[in-house]
C-alpha positions, 0 to 999 in steps of 0.5 A, a space after each residue: 578257268 572252270 572250277 568244280 561245281 559243288 566242292 569249290 574252295 572260297 578263300 578270304 583275306 582281310 587286311 585292316 588299317 581303318 581310316 587314316 588322318 593327317 595325324 601320325 598314329 603310333 605303331 603296333 596298337 591293333 593289328 587285323 588278319 582273316 582267312 577262310 582257307 589256309 591256302 589264302 594269301 594276303 592282299 592289301 597291307 596289314 594294319 598298323 594300330 588299326 590306322 595307316 600312319 603312312 598315308 592320308 587315304 582311307 585304307 580298307 578291309 579287303 575281302 578276296 573270294 572266288 565265284 564257283 563255276 556255273 554260279 551267279 552272285 548278286 550280293 555278298 553279306 558280311 556279318 560282324 555281329 559276333 563282335 557285339 550288336 547295338 549302336 555303341 558296341 562292336 564295329 561301328 558301321 555308321 559311316 559306310 555308304 555306297 562310295 566306300 565300297 568297291 569290287 574288282 576282278 569279277 565279270 558278269 553277263 557278256 563280259 561286263 565288269 561287275 560294279 557295286 550298285 547298292 550298299 545296305 548297312 545295319 549298324 544295330 545287327 552289324 551286317 553289310 550287304 553289297 549288291 552287284 550289277 550285273 550279277 557276277 559269274 566269273 573271276 576272283 573277286 576283291 571286295 573293298 570296304 572303307 570307313 570300318 572302325 576297329 573294336 576298342 580292345 583286343 578281341 577274337 570272334 567269328 566273321 560270316 561271309 555269304 554269297 547271295 543270288 536271287 535273295 538266297 544264300 547259296 554259300 556261307 563261310 565263317 572264320 575267326 577274326 582277331 584283333 591283338 593289342 598293345 599298351 601304346 599310350 601316347 599321352 601317358 594316362 594309362 588308357 591305350 590310344 585305340 580305346 580313346 579313339 574309339 570312345 573319342 569325340 569327333 575330330 580327335 586323331 583317328 576318330 572317323 565315325 562321328 558316332 555321338 552315341 559312344 562319345 566319352 570325350 576321350 583323346 589319345 593325345 590329351 591325358 584323360 582321367 582313367 578313373 572316370 566312371 560313366 555308366 554307374 557300374 562301379 568300374 572306371 574307364 581303365 577297368 572297363 578297357 582291361 575287361 573289354 566291357 562297354 563303359 557306357 552300358 551298366 549291364 556290361 561290367 567287368 567281373 568282380 573277381 579276385 582269384 588270388 585273394 590279394 584285394 586286387 581285382 583280376 582286371 587290374 592284374 591283366 591286359 586284354 589279349 595278353 597273359 600278364 606274368 610280371 616275374 615270369 614264374 609261369 603263374 599269371 599275375 591274377 593267380 600269383 600272390 607275389 606278382 613281381 617276385 620281390 618277396 613282398 606279397 601283393 596284398 601288402 604292396 596293394 596298400 589297401 584293404 578292399 577291392 574298390 580302390 586302385 592298387 598303390 603306385 608309390 613312385 607314380 611310374 604307372 606301374 603299381 607297387 605289386 608289379 614294381 620291384 622298386 616301388 619308391 624308385 630309390 635304386 634299392 630293390 623292394 626286397 632289400 629296402 628298409 623303407 619300401 615306399 619312401 625313398 631312402 638311398 642310404 638305408 640308414 637305420 640307427 636302431 638296427 630294426 626292420 625299418 629305416 630311419 626315413 620311415 621309422 617313427 621311433 628311430 632309437 627304439 626307446 619306446 618314445 615316438 620321434 615326434 615327441 622324443 627329446 632325443 629321437 636318435 639316441 636311446 633315452 626312455 627316461 627323457 631326462 632334460 636337466 636344463 629344460 631346453 627341450 633336448 634330452 641329456 644324452 644328446 644335448 647339442 649332439 643329437 646323433 651322440 657321436 661326440 661332435 656338436 650339432 653346430 660343427 657336425 657335417 652329419 648331425 643326424 647320423 653318427 660319424 665321429 671321424 667327420 670324413 668328407 671325401 668330396 668336401 661338400 660339407 656333407 659327411 660320407 655317412 649321410 652323403 648320397 654321392 660320396 665322391 661328388 661325381 654326380 652319381 648317387 652311391 647305389 648307381 656309382 660303380 666307384 662310389 668312393 672315387 670320382 669317375 663320371 664316365 663310369 668306365 668298366 673295361 672288364 665289365 665286372 661292375 667295378 669301375 676302372 678307377 677303383 678296380 683291383 681285379 685286373 685294372 690298375 691306374 686306368 689300364 689293364 693289369 696285363 697292359 701294366 705287366 707288358 709295360 713293366 717287361 718292356 721297361 726292364 728290357 730297356 734297362 738291361 740294354 742300357 746297363 749293357 751299353 753302359 758297361 761296354 762304354 765304360 770298358 772302352 773308355 778305360 781301354 783308351 785311357 
């Protein structure tokens, strides 16, 4: 089919999955798509994480293009230099050779099918030149290239695709080429799998180019230290990833920015390719002074006074406190927690100040710190101790001052004069994290005073059926109970009428 000579439309579509391996790669880390024309349609299969986890064959980048009428194409060149140049940055082309490149859909002189005759790779300037034999003059070509490894983090740049004949470029097109990323992290070391594969040692899952120039010994399936610092620029591996900079090049370093002045680097409040907004308030974390919206400022939750240290992660869940609404993981939100960085489910607070007993160094607020207070839970600023036994007079043998000697007190550190113990576990209710003994801590129990292991809540009001007075009685709904009562009443009326008839008949016969 003939095409217009000078106004021919080139279409190009790329689908990348990189090399696969005998290992299964986790889903949705990197994806790849490219088009030079809005009318172009996808060919091949979209990548999953940059590697095809469904087969053991080398998956490809596929480039589809048309040969203009009355034109001849002897070579094509793909220029990926916008993603970075040099042996250790951008795409790695080191493994691409003649056998990794093929062409289909084109014919040359006398109708012969076109084949690839030579491949030249420039891994510094990031170009791939493919020569044809014979020159193509007809058809819709599909060029396939294997062994092209993705960049290590989400980026979007321009790709240039050129048609060449007799050494001269007669048509060239550029298009935006993008990689999008996710936080897939199989080994839980905070370094995404794609980054660890790219900077991994030869032989790790998905690492196919064997380029020792970028070998940091990382492994996507073995935890590595994200705080390792390799190039002397002062930024560790995780920050290099978050900023999409080269951890092997001191001149490629994240910017030392702190846009909201909270002593947290902007890179620590971001993720490449994604605008982080933890509390969904429309303000990106790097501009938000309270990223998680828990009422505690980022500068306080960062737990540091300078940019260099990593923000504190109290509960070790890989979510820094400034993005975690329950920093100590005690089921009490930070905004209501009287010991935000120390788990204290009961929230006991003897002196009623802003600090719970667990993190208060003067629990009775008598001006004597607990470590030297001879009665730490009873106000006794005089520290009087008439018998010199180390216990202050107000709490002699009764440290919580509830009138029950410590030896007999089921909550010796928390006043509970009534000694109530619902589950009979020797812990008084006021200091028992599971008052009803059903295996669920009080803040998570929808009936904290009545054992209900199954946590059934038929009306979904947050109160378990076992203790719900709003529509549920004895495990059934109030409506059900009412219905049963009505039926019972009806039966009684029938029985009474039957009894009356029977008695009258008996009297008649007598």
